[in-house]
C-alpha positions as CSV (number, residue, x, y, z in Angstrom):
1,X,165.0,2.9,271.1
2,X,167.5,5.7,270.6
3,X,171.1,4.7,270.4
4,X,172.0,7.7,272.6
5,X,170.0,6.2,275.5
6,X,171.6,2.7,275.3
7,X,175.0,1.3,276.1
8,X,176.5,-1.8,274.6
9,X,176.5,-5.0,276.8
10,X,178.4,-8.0,275.6
11,X,175.9,-10.6,276.8
12,X,172.5,-8.8,276.9
13,X,173.1,-6.6,273.8
14,X,172.6,-3.3,275.7
15,X,171.4,-1.7,278.8
16,X,170.4,1.9,279.4
17,X,173.2,4.4,279.6
18,X,174.2,4.5,283.3
19,X,173.1,7.7,285.1
20,X,171.1,8.7,282.0
21,X,168.6,11.5,282.3
22,X,166.8,12.2,279.1
23,X,163.4,13.3,277.8
24,X,162.1,11.1,275.0
25,X,159.8,12.6,272.4
26,X,156.3,11.0,272.6
27,X,152.8,11.7,271.5
28,X,151.9,13.1,274.9
29,X,154.7,15.7,274.9
30,X,157.5,13.3,275.9
31,X,158.5,11.4,279.0
32,X,161.5,11.4,281.3
33,X,163.9,8.5,281.5
34,X,166.3,8.2,284.4
35,X,168.7,5.3,284.8
36,X,170.8,4.2,287.7
37,X,174.4,3.1,287.8
38,X,173.5,-0.4,286.8
39,X,172.0,0.8,283.5
40,X,168.3,0.2,284.3
41,X,165.5,2.7,284.5
42,X,165.1,3.6,288.2
43,X,165.3,6.7,290.4
44,X,167.3,4.7,292.9
45,X,170.3,2.4,292.9
46,X,169.9,-1.4,293.0
47,X,171.7,-2.7,296.1
48,X,172.6,-6.4,296.3
49,X,171.4,-6.7,299.9
50,X,167.8,-5.9,300.6
51,X,166.7,-4.0,303.7
52,X,165.7,-6.1,306.8
53,X,162.0,-6.8,306.8
54,X,161.6,-6.0,303.1
55,X,160.1,-8.3,300.5
56,X,162.0,-7.8,297.3
57,X,160.9,-8.9,293.8
58,X,163.0,-8.7,290.6
59,X,161.2,-8.0,287.3
60,X,162.5,-8.6,283.8
61,X,160.5,-7.5,280.7
62,X,160.5,-5.3,277.6
63,X,159.2,-1.9,276.8
64,X,155.8,-2.7,278.2
65,X,157.3,-3.0,281.7
66,X,160.3,-0.7,281.1
67,X,157.7,2.1,280.7
68,X,158.0,3.5,277.2
69,X,155.7,6.5,277.1
70,X,155.6,7.2,280.9
71,X,157.9,8.5,283.6
72,X,159.7,6.1,285.9
73,X,157.3,6.9,288.8
74,X,154.2,6.2,286.7
75,X,155.2,2.6,285.8
76,X,153.2,-0.3,287.4
77,X,156.5,-1.5,289.0
78,X,157.0,1.8,290.9
79,X,153.3,2.0,291.8
80,X,153.4,-1.5,293.3
81,X,156.0,-0.3,295.8
82,X,153.5,2.2,297.0
83,X,150.6,-0.2,297.1
84,X,152.3,-3.0,299.0
85,X,153.8,-2.6,302.5
86,X,157.6,-3.2,303.0
87,X,157.8,-4.2,299.3
88,X,160.7,-3.4,296.9
89,X,160.7,-4.1,293.2
90,X,163.9,-3.9,291.1
91,X,162.7,-3.3,287.5
92,X,165.4,-4.7,285.1
93,X,163.2,-4.3,282.0
94,X,164.8,-3.2,278.7
95,X,163.0,-1.8,275.8
96,X,163.3,-3.7,272.6
97,X,164.5,-7.0,274.2
98,X,163.0,-10.5,274.1
99,X,162.7,-13.0,276.9
100,X,166.1,-14.6,275.8
101,X,167.9,-11.3,276.5
102,X,165.9,-10.8,279.7
103,X,167.0,-14.3,280.8
104,X,170.6,-13.2,280.2
105,X,170.0,-10.0,282.1
106,X,168.6,-12.1,285.0
107,X,171.8,-14.2,285.0
108,X,173.8,-11.0,285.5
109,X,172.0,-10.3,288.8
110,X,173.0,-13.5,290.6
111,X,174.3,-11.6,293.6
112,X,171.1,-9.6,294.2
113,X,169.0,-10.8,297.1
114,X,165.4,-11.5,296.2
115,X,162.2,-13.2,297.3
116,X,160.3,-13.4,294.0
117,X,161.1,-13.4,290.3
118,X,158.5,-11.7,288.0
119,X,158.5,-12.4,284.3
120,X,155.9,-10.2,282.6
121,X,156.0,-11.5,279.0
122,X,154.3,-9.5,276.2
123,X,153.0,-12.4,274.1
124,X,154.1,-11.0,270.8
125,X,157.7,-11.3,271.9
126,X,157.7,-14.9,271.1
127,X,158.9,-13.5,267.7
128,X,161.8,-11.7,269.3
129,X,163.1,-14.9,270.8
130,X,163.1,-16.4,267.4
131,X,165.1,-13.6,265.8
132,X,168.8,-12.9,265.6
133,X,168.8,-9.2,264.5
134,X,166.7,-6.3,265.5
135,X,165.8,-3.1,263.6
136,X,165.7,0.1,265.5
137,X,166.1,3.9,264.9
138,X,168.7,6.3,266.2
139,X,168.1,9.8,267.6
140,X,167.8,11.2,264.1
141,X,165.2,8.7,263.0
142,X,167.7,6.8,260.8
143,X,167.1,3.0,260.7
144,X,169.8,0.6,261.7
145,X,170.1,-3.1,262.4
146,X,172.0,-4.7,265.2
147,X,172.7,-8.2,266.3
148,X,171.1,-9.7,269.4
149,X,172.0,-12.8,271.4
150,X,169.8,-15.8,270.6
151,X,169.4,-19.5,271.5
152,X,168.9,-22.6,269.4
153,X,167.8,-26.0,270.7
154,X,170.5,-28.5,269.8
155,X,170.3,-32.2,271.0
156,X,167.6,-31.1,273.5
157,X,169.8,-28.4,275.0
158,X,169.7,-24.6,274.7
159,X,172.8,-23.3,273.0
160,X,173.6,-19.6,273.1
161,X,174.9,-17.7,270.0
162,X,176.0,-14.1,269.3
163,X,177.8,-13.8,272.6
164,X,179.8,-11.6,272.8
165,X,177.1,-9.7,270.9
166,X,178.6,-8.3,267.6
167,X,179.0,-4.5,267.8
168,X,178.6,-4.0,264.0
169,X,175.7,-1.8,263.0
170,X,174.1,-2.5,259.6
171,X,171.7,-0.5,257.4
172,X,169.3,-1.6,254.6
173,X,172.2,-1.1,252.3
174,X,174.6,-3.4,254.1
175,X,172.4,-6.2,255.5
176,X,172.7,-9.8,254.4
177,X,170.2,-12.5,253.4
178,X,170.5,-14.0,256.9
179,X,169.4,-10.7,258.4
180,X,166.4,-10.6,256.1
181,X,165.4,-14.0,257.2
182,X,166.0,-13.5,261.0
183,X,165.3,-9.8,261.6
184,X,162.6,-8.5,264.0
185,X,160.3,-6.9,263.1
186,X,160.3,-8.8,259.7
187,X,158.2,-6.2,257.9
188,X,160.7,-3.5,258.7
189,X,163.1,-4.8,255.9
190,X,162.5,-2.6,252.9
191,X,161.7,-3.9,249.4
192,X,164.8,-2.3,248.0
193,X,167.0,-4.1,250.6
194,X,165.4,-7.4,249.8
195,X,165.7,-7.1,246.1
196,X,169.5,-6.9,246.3
197,X,169.6,-10.5,247.5
198,X,167.2,-12.2,245.0
199,X,170.1,-14.4,243.9
200,X,170.4,-15.6,247.5
201,X,167.1,-17.5,247.3
202,X,164.9,-14.9,249.0
203,X,162.4,-14.4,246.2
204,X,159.6,-15.6,248.5
205,X,160.4,-12.9,250.9
206,X,160.2,-10.2,248.2
207,X,156.7,-11.3,247.3
208,X,155.6,-10.5,250.9
209,X,157.2,-7.1,251.0
210,X,155.1,-4.1,249.8
211,X,155.8,-0.3,249.7
212,X,155.6,1.1,253.2
213,X,152.3,3.0,252.7
214,X,150.6,0.1,251.1
215,X,152.0,-2.3,253.7
216,X,150.7,-0.1,256.5
217,X,147.2,0.1,255.0
218,X,147.0,-3.6,254.4
219,X,148.3,-4.4,257.9
220,X,145.8,-2.1,259.6
221,X,142.9,-3.6,257.6
222,X,144.0,-7.1,258.4
223,X,144.4,-6.4,262.1
224,X,140.8,-5.2,262.3
225,X,139.5,-8.3,260.5
226,X,137.6,-10.8,262.5
227,X,139.9,-13.5,261.2
228,X,143.1,-11.7,262.4
229,X,145.1,-13.6,265.0
230,X,147.8,-11.5,266.7
231,X,149.9,-14.5,267.8
232,X,148.9,-17.7,265.9
233,X,152.2,-19.3,266.9
234,X,150.6,-20.2,270.2
235,X,147.7,-22.1,268.7
236,X,149.6,-25.4,268.5
237,X,151.7,-26.8,271.4
238,X,154.4,-28.1,269.0
239,X,154.8,-24.8,267.1
240,X,158.6,-24.3,266.7
241,X,158.4,-20.7,267.9
242,X,156.5,-21.6,271.0
243,X,158.9,-24.5,271.7
244,X,161.8,-22.1,271.7
245,X,160.1,-19.7,274.0
246,X,159.0,-22.5,276.3
247,X,162.5,-24.0,276.5
248,X,163.9,-20.6,277.6
249,X,161.2,-20.0,280.2
250,X,161.6,-23.5,281.6
251,X,165.3,-23.1,282.0
252,X,164.8,-19.7,283.5
253,X,162.2,-20.9,286.0
254,X,164.3,-23.9,286.9
255,X,167.3,-21.7,287.6
256,X,165.5,-19.5,290.1
257,X,166.0,-20.1,293.7
258,X,162.9,-18.2,294.6
259,X,159.2,-18.5,293.6
260,X,158.5,-17.3,290.0
261,X,155.4,-15.4,288.8
262,X,154.8,-15.4,285.0
263,X,152.4,-12.8,283.7
264,X,151.5,-13.0,279.9
265,X,150.7,-9.4,278.8
266,X,148.1,-9.5,276.0
267,X,148.7,-7.9,272.7
268,X,146.5,-4.8,272.8
269,X,144.2,-6.2,270.0
270,X,143.0,-8.7,272.6
271,X,141.5,-5.7,274.4
272,X,140.6,-3.2,271.8
273,X,138.9,-5.6,269.4
274,X,138.7,-8.8,271.5
275,X,140.2,-11.9,269.7
276,X,140.3,-15.5,270.7
277,X,143.2,-15.8,273.2
278,X,142.7,-19.5,273.9
279,X,146.0,-20.4,272.2
280,X,148.4,-18.4,274.3
281,X,146.4,-18.9,277.5
282,X,146.6,-22.7,277.0
283,X,150.3,-22.6,276.4
284,X,151.0,-20.6,279.5
285,X,148.8,-22.8,281.6
286,X,150.8,-25.8,280.4
287,X,154.0,-24.0,281.3
288,X,152.8,-23.3,284.8
289,X,151.6,-26.8,285.3
290,X,154.9,-28.3,284.1
291,X,157.2,-25.9,286.1
292,X,154.9,-25.3,289.2
293,X,155.5,-21.6,288.8
294,X,152.8,-19.0,289.7
295,X,150.9,-17.7,286.7
296,X,148.6,-14.7,286.5
297,X,146.7,-14.0,283.3
298,X,145.4,-10.4,283.5
299,X,143.3,-10.7,280.3
300,X,140.0,-11.8,282.0
301,X,140.3,-9.0,284.6
302,X,141.1,-6.5,281.8
303,X,138.0,-7.5,279.9
304,X,135.9,-6.9,282.9
305,X,136.8,-3.2,282.9
306,X,134.5,-0.5,281.5
307,X,134.7,0.3,277.9
308,X,136.3,3.7,278.9
309,X,139.0,2.0,281.0
310,X,139.7,-0.6,278.3
311,X,140.0,2.1,275.7
312,X,142.5,4.0,277.8
313,X,144.8,1.1,278.7
314,X,147.3,1.8,276.0
315,X,148.8,5.0,274.6
316,X,147.4,6.0,271.2
317,X,148.5,3.5,268.6
318,X,151.7,2.7,270.4
319,X,150.8,-0.6,272.0
320,X,152.4,0.5,275.3
321,X,150.4,1.0,278.5
322,X,149.3,4.5,279.2
323,X,149.6,6.2,282.6
324,X,146.1,4.8,283.4
325,X,147.1,1.4,282.0
326,X,150.0,1.2,284.4
327,X,147.7,2.1,287.3
328,X,145.3,-0.6,286.4
329,X,148.1,-3.2,286.0
330,X,149.5,-2.3,289.4
331,X,146.1,-2.6,291.1
332,X,145.5,-6.0,289.5
333,X,149.0,-7.4,290.3
334,X,149.2,-6.2,293.9
335,X,146.9,-8.8,295.4
336,X,148.6,-11.5,293.3
337,X,152.0,-10.7,294.7
338,X,150.6,-10.3,298.2
339,X,149.1,-13.8,298.0
340,X,152.4,-15.3,296.9
341,X,154.1,-13.5,299.7
342,X,151.7,-14.7,302.4
343,X,151.9,-18.3,301.1
344,X,155.6,-18.2,301.8
C-alpha cells in the first residue's frame, strides 16, 4: 500500500490518511479511495453513538475487506448496509494488516456503540500475525520495510511488542538478520539482501531464495500442483503459527461486549483450483466451539456457485475480491447477520 495513502499510528502501525481522496492505479483502470476523519475508508464519518433503532456492526479486516481494487461503495460492507434494514456497518479494515493489528484497531474504538463485532479473517494472514516486519512499496514502486506491532505468548499470556511502533523505514540494503527471519512476505527479501548476512547464521534462508523471475515461475507451478496446500499451518491444532493466531482471536472475542461473528475468507486457490480446506475449517470450528462465537464459513456456499461466478470472484491475479465478488459476499453474509440480529 502506498505510503502517501497511509498515516503513522503508534499502536496499529498506520491508518489511512484522514480525509484522503485518491485514485489508486489498478488493473481495471484504478479505484477511488476515500477516508474519513478517523483514518478509515468510508464516505461518512464514524460517530460514537448509533442512531436510535439502528443495528450497528463493527468490522475489522485486511485488504480483502478494506476493498483493494474497488471503490468504497462497491465493497461488501457498504452493500450490506443496502441489503439489511436499519443496519449500519463501520468498516475499520486496513490493507496490509494482520489480525494482531486489527485487534489493536478494535481496542482503539472502545467508545463506539455497537451490536455486533465481525472479524473477516483472510486465512493466509496467519503468517502476518507471526511476523514483525512488513515489506511494501511506496508510490514510486520502491520497496521498503517497516516494523509492525506483534504479540508473543509468554507464560501463557499475550505480550505486545513494537509499541510504540518504530518509525524507521528500512530497505534491502539496511535490513538486519532479524528482519529476514521475521518479514512478511518472506519471499520478498532479495537474494542480495540475504547474502550480506551469511555470517549471521542465515545460510539456510539463502538456499531458499531464488532470482525473482525463477522464484515466480517456481511458485506459480507449485501453486497449481495437486499437492500444493495454501495454508498448511492449519493442518495441526498444535502448530505454533495457529496457536498464536488462536490466542489473539480468543482474547479478542473474550473482550467483546457484543456477539462476535468470525468469517474465515478462503485463499483464492481454494476456489480457482479447489484444495482440501479441512485443516483451517477444523481449526475455526474448534475456535467457535471454545469461545461460543458465531462462525460463518463461506467456502461451501462459494463452491456451489457456477463456474462463471467462481471464476469472477477475484480480480485478475490479485487475490482480492472483484466487484462481483463483493456482491456475492454481501448476499451470502446478509442472512447470517440478520439471523444473529433476530436471535438477540
